[in-house]
N, C-alpha and C positions, 0 to 999 in steps of 0.2 A: 496395567492395561496400557495399550499404545494409543496415544492421542496427540493432537496439536498442542504445542506449548512453546513459550518463547525461549530463545537461547541468546546469551550475551557474549560477545567477543571481548574478553577482558583487555586484549592488546589494543583494540580500537577505542574502548570506552575511556573517556577522560573525566568521568564523574560530574559532568555538567548538571545533571539532575533534570533535564528537560522532559525525560520520560515519566518522571514521578507523578506530576499532576494528571497525567493521562491514564493512570492506572488507579481508578477509585477503589478497585478491589483490594489494594494494599499488598500486591504481590512483589513490589519492587521497593528497595531501600538503597541508599548510598552508604556503603560500608567500606572503610579503608580506602576511600577515594574512588570507588568503582560502584556502578549499579549492580545490584545483586538480586536474583530471584530468591526470595526468602522461603517460599513454600510452594510446592506444586499444587497444593490444595486451593491456593488463592488465584492461580493463573487460569483464566478461562480459555486461553489460546486463541482469542479473536484478534489479537495484535493491535490494540488501540495505541500502544506505545511505539510501535515500529516506525511509523512515519515521523515521529517527533525527534528521533535521534539524528542529529546533524552529521554524525560520522558513520552512519550505517552499521552501528555496532549491535543492533538488535534485529533478530529475524525469528520467524516461526518455523519450527521443525516438527517432525513426527518422531516421538520416542516413548519409551516406557515411562509412565508418570502416574503418580497417585491421582485418582479421580478428583476432578474439581468439585468442591463442596460449597454450594450456594448458601446454605444456612450458616456455615462458619464465616463465609465472606460477609454476610449481612451483619453478623455479630460484630465484626470489625468496622463495617461501614457506618452503622448507626452512631458510632462514637464520634464520627467526623461531621455530623450535622446534616441538615435538610438538603443543602446544595449537592453534597456528595451522594446522598441517597438518590436524588433525582437524576444525577449524571449517570449513576450505575444502572438505574432502571431504564433510562433512555438508551444507554449503550446496549443492553440486552435486547430491547424491543427492536432497535434499528437493525440488529443482526438476525432478527427472526428467532431468537432464543426464547420462545414463549413459555416453554416448560420452566426454564430457570427464572424467567420474569414472574411467573405465577408463584413459584416457591418464595421469591423475594417478597412479593406482596403479601403472601400468607404469613411470612415471618413478621412483617410490619404490623399486620392486624393482630397477631397473637400477642404482641408486645405493646399494643395500644399506641402505635406510632402512626401519625398521619401519612397516608399514601399520596405522594405528589401528583398534581394534575399536570401530566406531561404535555397535554395539548394546549394548555393555557399559557405556558411560559416559553422562554427561549433559552433555557439552560443548555449548555453544550454537553454532549456525551463524551467529548474528548476524542471522538473518532469521526470527524466530519465527512470523511470519504465514504462512509457507509450509511449516512442518514438518508431516510426516504425523503425525496424532494420532488415535487411537481414543478417542472420548469414552465414558467408562465410566458408563453409567446403565442402569436397568431399561427395557426396551422397554414403552412405555405401551400400555394397551388403547385400542382405537379409540374406545370410548364415553367415555373420559376426556379426549378431545381436544376435546370440544364439537361444535357443529354444523358447524363449518368455514365459517361465513358469511363472505363477502368484504366488506371495508370499502373496497375500491378504488372511487374515484369518477371516474376519468378514464383515458384511454388516448391516447397511449403514456405510459410512465413513465420510460424511459431518457432522461437529459438530452440526449444527442446527437440524439434524435429529437423532442424537445419544441419546440413553437412558442412563443417567449417572449411572443407577443401573444395567446395563447389566452384566451378569456373566463373559463375556470374558475379563472384566477389572481386574478380580481377579488375583493377582500375575503377572500382565502384564508388559511388557516393551512397552512403547508407542513411536510411531513415530507421532509427531505433525507437520504437513507439510503445508506450504503455497500452494495454488492451483497450481501455475505455476511450482513447482519443478519437479513433475513427467513428465511434458512435456519437460522440458529442460534437465534433467539428464537421459541419456539413460539406465544407470544401476540402476535405482531407485529401482526396485524390489530386485535385487541381493544385492546391497550395503547398502540400507537404510531400506527397508521394511521387509526383511526376519526375521522371528522370532518375529515381533512386531505387535501390534494392531495399526491401522491407524486412525488418526484424521485429518481432512482436513478443512481448512477455508481460507478466504482471508482477511488480515487485512486492506486492502484499500477499497474494493468494498462492503464487507458485512456491513450492516447498524447497527445492534444492537450488537456491540462488548461487551458491558457491560454484556449482557446475556451470551456471550461466556466465559467471566471471571467466571461468576457464575456457569455455567455448568461444566467447567474444575475443579473449586474448589470442586464441588460435587463429581466428579470422584476421585480426589485426596483424599478427606476426607473419602469416603465410600469404598475404595479399597486399598489393599496393592500394590502400584505401585512401581516396582523394579527400573525402570530408565525411563528417558524421553530424547528422541532425538528430537530436533527441527530442521527442515529442512526449510531453507528460501533461497530466491534469493538474489543476491548481491545488487539489486536496493534499494534505501533508503526507499521507501514506504513499503518494506517487513519487515523492522525492527520491525514493530508492532507485528509480530508473536511472537517474543521473549518476548516483553513487556507484552503481554496478558498472556502468560504462567507464567511469573514471578509474575505478579499481582495475578493470581489464586493461585499460591503456597503460596504467602503471606497471602491471604485470608483464605486458608485452614490451615495455620499454619504448613505446611509440608516442610521438607527438603529432597527432592528426587534428586538423582544424575542427573544432567542436562548437556547435550552436545548439542552444536549448530553446525550444518553443513551448509555451505554457498555454493550455486551453482552459477557460473558465467553465463553470457548470452550465451556464446559459449558452455555451457554444461559441463564445467570443475568443479571439486570440489575444491573450494578455501581453505577450511579448514575443 
C-alpha cells in the first residue's frame, strides 16, 4: 500500500541520535553511525522525529510501504515502561489517530497494563508542534486590532504554486514563512510582510520538500534578492523552514542576508 512514511537522507545524517527519543514506536535505530528506519511496520508516518533532526536529514514521503501495525508497536513499547507508553498514546491522540489510540488501549487492557491518565500529567508526546493547546489570553476588542489593511503584494503565495521566474521577485525582499505564523502572530502584515514578497509552505506536512529547495534555488539564482526573512514557529517541526532555505541558498551558490524570526505559541515574537 502507498502511505506516508519517513525517509532518511544518509548523506546528511551524522548519527547524532536526536531523533531516537522522539520515536517511541521504535522505528528508528542508530546502525553503523546512521539513523535507520528498521521496519515500515513501526513507522506511523506522522513525523514526530522530523523536527528533531538538526541537519534536516529526515522527511515524510509517500511511498509503497507495509501497513503500520499498532499491535506490534505496542508489544515493543510496553517493554520500555510507563513513560514511553504514555508518550505514544499522547502522540496518537494529539494527531487525531483515535482508531490507533483505541487499538493501543485495548492492547494494554488485554495484557493487564495500566492505561495512563493523559489529562492528569504533563508527559511530552515528542511532537509538541501537534499537541492540542488552548492559548490563554483575553479576547481583544475589534477596535484594538487596527484597520486590518493587507500588506500582501502578490499572488499566489504558496511555494508549490509560485512561478520562480515571476517579475515580482526582481530586486525583492522576501518573507519566507511557515504556514502557521500568520495565524499565530497578530501583527504579521505590519511587522513581517510589509514591503516584502511572500513565500509560504509547511516543512512538516508538505510532502515534496526537495522540489521546494529546487524552486527556491531557482528564485535565488534568477533574481537579485536583496534580503530574506524566514518566519517560523517555535515548535521543533518548524525548524525545517530554515533548513530548506539554507539548502536552497547553498544550491544556488548565493549569499543573501538572512534573518530568522521565531513566533511563540502565544503569539509573541521570540526573536
